[in-house]
C-alpha positions in Angstrom: -50.5 62.2 -42.4 -49.6 63.9 -39.1 -46.1 64.5 -37.9 -44.6 61.7 -35.6 -42.8 62.3 -32.3 -40.2 59.7 -33.1 -36.9 61.3 -32.6 -34.6 61.7 -35.6 -31.8 60.2 -33.5 -33.7 57.0 -32.8 -34.3 56.3 -36.4 -31.0 57.5 -37.8 -29.1 55.3 -35.2 -30.7 52.1 -36.5 -28.0 49.5 -36.1 -26.1 48.3 -39.2 -25.9 44.6 -39.2 -25.8 42.0 -36.4 -28.6 40.0 -34.8 -31.8 41.9 -34.5 -32.5 40.9 -30.9 -29.0 42.0 -29.8 -30.2 45.6 -30.3 -33.7 45.3 -28.8 -34.5 47.8 -26.1 -37.6 48.1 -24.0 -40.0 50.5 -25.6 -43.3 51.8 -24.4 -46.4 51.2 -26.4 -46.4 54.8 -27.7 -42.8 54.5 -29.0 -43.6 51.2 -30.6 -46.6 52.7 -32.3 -44.5 55.6 -33.8 -41.9 53.2 -35.1 -44.7 51.0 -36.6 -46.1 54.0 -38.5 -42.6 54.7 -39.8 -42.3 51.1 -41.0 -45.6 51.5 -42.7 -44.2 54.5 -44.6 -41.2 52.6 -45.7 -43.2 49.6 -46.8 -45.4 51.9 -49.0 -42.3 53.6 -50.5 -40.5 50.3 -51.3 -43.6 49.2 -53.3 -43.2 52.1 -55.7 -41.0 51.9 -58.8 -37.4 52.8 -58.0 -36.3 56.1 -59.7 -39.9 57.2 -60.4 -41.1 60.7 -59.5 -43.8 59.3 -57.3 -41.3 57.5 -55.2 -39.1 60.6 -55.0 -42.1 62.7 -53.8 -43.1 59.9 -51.2 -39.5 59.9 -49.9 -39.5 63.7 -49.5 -42.9 63.5 -47.6 -41.5 60.7 -45.4 -38.5 62.8 -44.5 -40.7 65.7 -43.6 -43.1 63.6 -41.5 -40.2 61.8 -39.7 -38.1 64.9 -39.3 -35.2 63.3 -41.0 -33.1 64.5 -44.0 -33.6 62.7 -47.3 -30.1 61.0 -47.2 -31.1 59.3 -43.9 -34.4 58.2 -45.4 -32.5 56.6 -48.4 -30.1 54.9 -46.1 -32.8 53.5 -43.9 -34.8 52.4 -46.9 -31.7 50.5 -48.1 -31.4 48.7 -44.8 -35.1 48.2 -44.1 -36.3 44.7 -44.8 -40.0 45.1 -43.9 -39.9 44.6 -40.1 -40.3 47.2 -37.3 -37.3 45.9 -35.4 -35.0 47.1 -38.3 -35.8 50.7 -37.1 -34.6 50.0 -33.5 -31.8 52.4 -32.5 -28.4 51.0 -31.9 -27.3 50.7 -28.3 -24.3 52.7 -27.2 -20.9 51.0 -27.2 -19.4 48.3 -29.4 -21.7 45.7 -31.0 -22.0 42.4 -29.2 -19.3 39.9 -30.0 -16.6 42.5 -30.9 -13.4 41.9 -28.9 -11.4 44.9 -28.0 -8.5 43.1 -26.4 -5.3 42.5 -28.3 -4.7 38.9 -29.5 -2.1 38.3 -26.8 -4.3 39.5 -23.9 -7.3 37.7 -25.4 -5.3 34.4 -25.5 -4.0 34.9 -22.0 -7.6 35.5 -20.6 -8.8 32.4 -22.4 -6.0 30.2 -21.1 -6.4 31.3 -17.5 -10.2 30.8 -17.8 -9.8 27.2 -18.9 -7.0 26.3 -16.5 -8.2 28.1 -13.3 -11.9 29.1 -13.5 -13.4 26.1 -15.2 -12.4 23.7 -12.5 -14.0 22.2 -9.4 -11.9 24.5 -7.3 -14.6 27.1 -8.0 -12.5 30.2 -7.7 -14.4 33.5 -7.6 -14.3 36.2 -10.4 -12.2 38.4 -8.1 -9.6 35.7 -7.7 -9.7 35.0 -11.4 -9.0 38.7 -12.0 -6.1 38.7 -9.6 -4.5 35.7 -11.4 -5.0 37.2 -14.9 -3.4 40.5 -13.6 -0.4 38.6 -12.4 -0.1 36.7 -15.7 -0.3 40.0 -17.5 2.5 41.4 -15.4 4.7 38.5 -16.1 4.2 38.9 -19.8 4.4 42.7 -19.8 0.9 43.1 -21.0 -1.7 45.7 -20.0 -4.1 44.8 -17.2 -7.5 43.3 -18.2 -10.5 44.9 -16.6 -13.1 43.1 -14.5 -15.8 44.0 -17.0 -13.9 42.4 -19.9 -13.3 39.2 -17.8 -16.9 39.0 -16.7 -18.0 39.5 -20.3 -16.0 36.5 -21.5 -17.4 34.4 -18.7 -20.9 35.4 -19.8 -20.3 34.4 -23.4 -19.6 30.9 -22.3 -22.2 28.1 -22.3 -23.3 28.4 -18.7 -24.4 24.8 -18.5 -20.9 23.7 -19.5 -19.4 26.1 -17.0 -21.6 24.7 -14.2 -20.6 21.1 -15.0 -16.9 21.9 -15.3 -17.0 23.7 -11.9 -19.0 20.9 -10.3 -22.1 23.0 -9.7 -24.6 20.2 -10.5 -27.6 21.9 -9.0 -27.0 25.0 -11.2 -26.5 22.8 -14.2 -29.9 21.2 -13.4 -31.6 24.6 -13.2 -30.2 25.5 -16.7 -31.6 22.3 -18.2 -35.1 22.2 -19.5 -37.2 19.2 -18.4 -40.3 19.2 -20.6 -41.3 15.7 -19.4 -42.8 14.6 -16.1 -42.3 11.8 -13.6 -45.5 10.0 -14.6 -46.8 7.4 -12.1 -50.5 6.7 -12.4 -51.2 3.7 -10.1 -51.2 3.6 -6.3 -48.4 1.4 -4.9 -46.6 1.6 -8.2 -43.7 3.6 -6.8 -42.8 4.8 -3.4 -40.0 7.3 -2.6 -38.1 7.2 0.7 -35.6 9.6 2.3 -34.4 10.9 5.6 -33.8 14.3 7.2 -32.8 15.8 10.6 -35.9 17.5 12.0 -35.7 21.3 12.4 -36.4 21.3 16.2 -34.7 20.7 19.5 -36.2 18.0 21.6 -36.1 17.7 25.4 -35.9 14.6 27.6 -39.1 13.3 29.0 -37.2 12.5 32.3 -35.6 15.8 33.3 -36.7 18.3 30.6 -33.1 18.9 29.4 -32.4 19.5 25.7 -31.1 16.4 23.9 -30.8 17.5 20.3 -32.5 17.1 16.9 -34.0 13.7 16.0 -34.0 12.2 12.5 -37.1 11.6 10.4 -37.6 9.0 7.7 -40.6 9.5 5.3 -42.1 7.4 2.6 -44.6 8.8 0.0 -46.7 7.1 -2.7 -45.9 9.1 -5.9 -49.2 8.6 -7.7 -51.5 9.7 -4.9 -49.1 11.7 -2.7 -50.3 9.7 0.3 -47.7 9.4 3.0 -47.2 5.7 3.4 -45.1 5.6 6.5 -42.5 7.3 8.8 -40.0 6.7 11.5 -38.6 9.2 14.1 -35.6 8.3 16.2 -32.3 9.6 17.7 -30.3 7.4 15.3 -28.7 8.6 12.2 -30.2 7.2 9.0 -29.4 3.5 9.0 -30.8 0.1 7.9 -32.9 0.0 11.1 -34.5 3.4 10.2 -35.4 2.0 6.8 -36.8 -1.3 8.3 -38.9 0.6 10.8 -40.2 3.1 8.2 -41.1 0.3 5.8 -42.8 -1.7 8.5 -45.0 1.4 9.3 -45.7 1.9 5.6 -46.6 -1.7 4.8 -48.7 -2.3 7.9 -52.1 -1.2 9.0 -52.1 2.1 10.7 -54.9 1.4 13.2 -52.7 0.2 16.0 -50.4 3.2 15.5 -53.3 5.7 15.7 -54.7 3.9 18.8 -51.3 4.1 20.5 -51.0 7.8 19.9 -54.6 8.4 20.9 -55.6 9.9 17.6 -58.8 9.6 15.5 -58.6 9.3 11.8 -58.3 7.0 8.8 -54.9 6.3 7.2 -55.7 3.7 4.6 -52.5 3.2 2.6 -50.8 -0.2 3.4 -49.4 -3.2 1.6 -46.2 -3.9 -0.3 -45.2 -1.4 -3.1 -44.1 -2.4 -6.6 -41.0 -0.2 -6.6 -39.1 1.7 -3.9 -37.1 4.8 -5.1 -34.3 6.2 -3.1 -31.1 8.2 -3.3 -27.6 6.6 -3.2 -27.1 6.7 0.6 -25.2 3.7 2.1 -28.4 2.3 3.7 -29.9 2.0 0.2 -27.1 1.6 -2.3 -24.7 -0.7 -0.3 -27.0 -2.4 2.2 -27.1 -6.1 1.7 -30.3 -6.5 3.9 -32.1 -3.8 2.0 -31.2 -5.3 -1.4 -32.1 -8.8 -0.3 -35.2 -7.7 1.5 -36.5 -6.0 -1.6 -35.7 -9.0 -3.8 -37.3 -11.4 -1.3 -40.6 -9.4 -1.2 -40.6 -8.6 -5.0 -40.0 -4.9 -4.5 -38.1 -3.3 -7.4 -35.2 -1.3 -6.0 -34.6 2.0 -7.8 -31.6 4.3 -7.1 -31.7 7.8 -8.6 -28.9 9.0 -10.7 -26.1 10.7 -8.8 -26.3 14.5 -9.1 -30.0 14.4 -10.2 -32.1 15.4 -7.2 -35.1 16.2 -9.4 -35.7 12.4 -9.6 -36.7 12.5 -6.0 -38.7 15.7 -6.2 -41.8 14.3 -4.5 -40.2 13.1 -1.3 -38.0 16.2 -1.2 -41.0 18.5 -1.5 -42.8 16.5 1.2 -39.9 16.9 3.5 -39.8 20.6 2.8 -43.5 20.9 3.6 -43.2 19.1 6.9 -40.2 21.0 7.9 -42.0 24.3 7.1 -44.8 23.3 9.4 -42.2 22.3 12.0 -41.0 25.9 12.1 -44.1 26.9 14.0 -43.3 24.7 16.9 -41.5 25.9 20.1 -37.8 25.1 19.9 -37.5 25.1 16.2 -34.1 25.6 14.7 -35.5 26.8 11.4 -33.8 26.0 8.2 -30.6 28.1 8.7 -29.0 30.7 10.9 -30.4 33.6 8.9 -33.9 32.4 9.4 -33.3 31.7 13.1 -31.7 35.1 13.8 -31.8 35.6 17.6 -34.4 33.0 18.3 -33.2 30.9 21.3 -34.2 27.4 20.2 -32.8 25.6 23.3 -34.6 28.0 25.7 -37.9 27.6 23.8 -37.8 23.8 23.5 -40.7 22.1 25.2 -41.5 18.9 23.1 -40.4 15.4 23.9 -39.8 12.9 21.1 -43.2 11.3 21.8 -44.9 14.8 21.6 -43.1 15.3 18.2 -44.3 11.9 16.9 -47.9 12.6 17.8 -47.7 16.1 16.2 -46.2 14.5 13.0 -49.0 12.0 12.7 -51.6 14.8 13.2 -49.9 16.7 10.3 -49.9 13.6 8.1 -53.6 13.1 8.6 -54.2 16.8 7.9 -52.0 16.6 4.8 -54.1 13.7 3.4 -57.2 15.8 3.6 -56.0 19.0 2.0 -56.2 19.7 -1.7 -53.0 19.1 -3.5 -52.3 21.4 -6.5 -50.6 18.7 -8.5 -53.6 16.3 -8.1 -56.5 18.8 -8.1 -57.9 17.0 -5.0 -56.7 15.8 -1.7 -54.2 12.8 -1.5 -56.9 10.7 0.2 -59.5 11.4 -2.5 -56.9 10.5 -5.2 -56.0 7.3 -3.3 -59.6 6.2 -2.9 -60.5 7.0 -6.5 -57.5 5.3 -8.1 -57.8 2.2 -5.9 -61.5 1.9 -6.7 -61.2 2.6 -10.5 -58.1 0.4 -11.0 -59.2 -2.3 -8.6 -55.9 -2.2 -6.7 -55.6 -5.0 -4.2 -52.8 -5.0 -1.5 -49.9 -7.4 -1.4 -49.0 -8.5 2.1 -46.0 -10.1 3.7 -47.0 -13.4 5.2 -45.4 -12.3 8.5 -44.7 -8.7 9.5 -42.1 -9.8 12.0 -40.2 -11.6 9.3 -40.6 -8.7 7.0 -39.1 -6.3 9.5 -36.2 -8.6 10.4 -35.3 -9.0 6.7 -34.3 -5.3 6.5 -32.4 -5.0 9.8 -28.6 -4.6 9.9 -26.7 -7.8 9.3 -23.5 -9.4 10.5 -21.7 -12.5 9.1 -20.6 -14.9 11.9 -19.2 -18.3 12.5 -20.9 -20.9 14.7 -18.4 -21.8 17.4 -18.7 -24.0 20.5 -20.0 -21.1 22.5 -22.4 -20.0 19.7 -22.1 -16.8 17.6 -20.5 -13.5 18.5 -21.5 -9.9 17.8 -19.3 -7.1 19.2 -17.8 -9.4 21.7 -21.3 -10.4 22.9 -22.1 -14.1 22.6 -25.4 -15.7 21.7 -26.5 -19.4 21.8 -29.7 -21.3 21.1 -31.1 -24.5 19.7 -31.3 -23.2 16.1 -27.5 -22.8 16.1 -27.1 -26.4 17.2 -29.4 -27.5 14.3 -27.5 -25.5 11.7 -24.1 -26.7 12.9 -25.2 -30.3 12.6 -26.2 -29.7 9.0 -22.7 -28.3 8.3 -23.8 -24.7 8.2 -20.9 -23.0 10.0 -21.3 -19.6 8.5 -24.5 -17.7 9.3 -25.9 -14.3 8.7 -27.2 -12.5 11.8 -29.9 -9.8 11.9 -29.9 -7.5 14.9 -31.8 -4.5 16.2 -29.4 -1.8 17.4 -31.8 -0.9 20.1 -31.9 -4.4 21.6 -28.7 -6.5 21.6 -30.2 -8.9 24.2 -30.9 -11.2 21.2 -30.0 -11.6 17.6 -31.9 -13.4 14.8 -30.7 -16.3 12.6 -32.4 -18.0 9.7 -33.3 -21.6 10.4 -33.4 -24.4 7.8 -36.8 -23.3 6.7 -35.6 -19.8 6.0 -37.4 -18.1 8.9 -35.7 -15.7 11.2 -35.5 -17.2 14.7 -34.4 -15.3 17.8 -31.2 -16.4 19.5 -30.8 -15.1 23.1 -27.7 -13.9 24.8 -25.6 -16.5 26.6 -25.6 -14.4 29.8 -28.6 -14.9 32.1 -31.0 -12.0 32.7 -29.3 -9.9 30.0 -31.1 -6.5 29.9 -32.0 -4.7 26.8 -28.8 -2.9 25.8 -28.2 -0.8 22.7 -25.5 -0.9 20.1 -24.3 2.6 21.1 -23.9 1.6 24.7 -21.7 -1.3 23.7 -19.6 0.8 21.3 -19.2 3.6 23.9 -18.0 1.1 26.6 -15.5 -0.3 24.1 -14.2 3.2 23.3 -13.9 4.0 27.0 -11.8 1.0 27.7 -9.5 1.7 24.8 -9.0 5.3 25.9 -8.3 4.3 29.5 -6.1 1.4 28.4 -8.2 -1.0 30.5 -7.7 -3.9 28.1 -10.3 -5.8 26.1 -13.5 -6.8 27.8 -15.9 -9.4 26.6 -19.5 -10.4 27.3 -20.7 -10.0 30.8 -18.1 -7.4 31.8 -19.4 -5.0 29.2 -23.0 -5.7 30.1 -22.3 -5.2 33.8 -20.5 -1.9 33.2 -23.4 -0.6 31.0 -25.9 -1.4 33.7 -23.7 0.3 36.3 -23.4 3.5 34.1 -27.2 3.5 33.6 -27.7 3.6 37.3 -25.1 6.3 37.7 -26.9 8.4 35.1 -30.2 7.9 36.9 -28.7 9.2 40.1 -26.7 12.1 38.6 -28.2 15.6 38.9 -26.5 16.9 35.8 -25.7 15.0 32.6 -23.9 15.8 29.4 -25.9 15.9 26.1 -24.3 12.6 25.0 -25.3 11.0 28.3 -28.8 12.3 28.0 -29.0 10.9 24.4 -27.7 7.5 25.6 -30.4 7.5 28.3 -33.1 8.3 25.8 -32.0 5.5 23.5 -32.0 3.0 26.3 -35.5 4.0 27.4 -36.9 4.3 23.8 -40.4 3.0 23.2 -40.9 -0.4 21.6 -43.6 0.8 19.1 -41.8 -0.9 16.2 -42.2 -4.3 17.9 -45.9 -3.6 18.3 -46.3 -3.0 14.6 -44.3 -6.1 13.7 -46.7 -8.2 15.7 -49.9 -7.1 13.8 -51.9 -9.3 11.5 -53.7 -8.6 8.3 -57.2 -9.6 9.2 -58.6 -6.1 9.4 -59.1 -5.1 5.8 -62.3 -3.1 6.2 -60.8 0.0 4.3 -59.8 -2.0 1.3 -63.1 -4.0 1.2 -65.0 -0.7 1.4 -63.1 0.7 -1.6 -63.5 -2.4 -3.7 -67.2 -2.3 -3.1 -67.3 1.3 -4.4 -67.7 3.0 -1.0 -66.4 6.4 -0.1 
């Protein structure tokens, strides 16, 4: 046997007691090989009869080979249990778990930890150290070091710490999730969510910057196909949900034709389930709940504080926003990424330009290989639809489907009709309902067009009811609310009906003639001149099913 280069200190400092892995250090392959040889010597010695001359000679030879005295060899043999790790040297300092503070100081630290640190106030370790120092001064105790405080925090269950401090995302990261969100059939589950787009948009009229629009996206979980979208200046609302669902359920041919794009976007029809977060437009919206129930769509709300349940739509939004960062005028994800980039000066896209770019990205996304699928979303869609013989479910009327999800308002039928935001509406359907003792009605309205509202007739169909005022233009909800606020601030007194409409028309004309507008005025102008693409989708039929027919016949 040749002499080993294992240092005598490394072997003689083998730890006495305590968990093996607490004393593990990072060793090179060479050091591990030396320790493994030493362990082999000890295994051979322990097999010999205790007290025999042969064992004594073997011990003497081991001491010579390992450059240790015989007393150290006997001590190591007594501790050695057959594993190499028993020869690991002890790390400097006290063993893990040993508390060096006095009982009074230890009790004080634990008390302040529980009362101050493990709360949703989320104080920092520096602030915790300051509070413990003051508590020690009051009790005449020696100061506790930052290292000792941090050590006691590290010993705690970090998942419990995150929950007590309200750090739900951190708690999620500390929780293993061996399962998966398993959806194997197209249309079985869609996910929907909103986001502000990371880009500044300019006005198509004067080229001035307006702001960031909002995007609603819907994804089919099984195939990762993007079912639909909606871009607007409005914050997420029931109207955003209705427009995105209309896009998702309907055929995409008219949309691609309107944007002047070539491509195939086959996903359409009603889903089995619609998964969302707990935003107001999902969790508390009566039209959304009733619309889903009416069209046999199971409504699923993810558990609060568990964003992983919406991972597919969140990842899709992240992918689209990452692509958006290559556009002129992008705001990036945060200030650190943006640095000195002047988003307003670089902005060149209108909202129509952004919509066309988005649809181009969607068509490209469908054709690219998805790591989770092993193929592109479109290939997954076509294969699953063909193999599982998936047939689409359609609403009988797309206009009725769209109206079912619009914002609602409860109104009473009076002699002048019904009222919404001081605007009055009247029509034959209201007369018919009043004659059948239906005094309370539920209105549906489009915030982009308050020139009419919709009421369900006796057959359950949504019927338009026009404004009482002749030649009422297409006015928006925000214009009406802005005029009401203006009158309150100027103490002009309440205004009803035609007075509000007349003032809105006058202010529109003033904005058209003005050489310089504020950002809010430009936003109001954009909303007033917004395209009516949603109405075009709502008027489509379902007679063009060539894509589905081709899939059912086994085509590609």
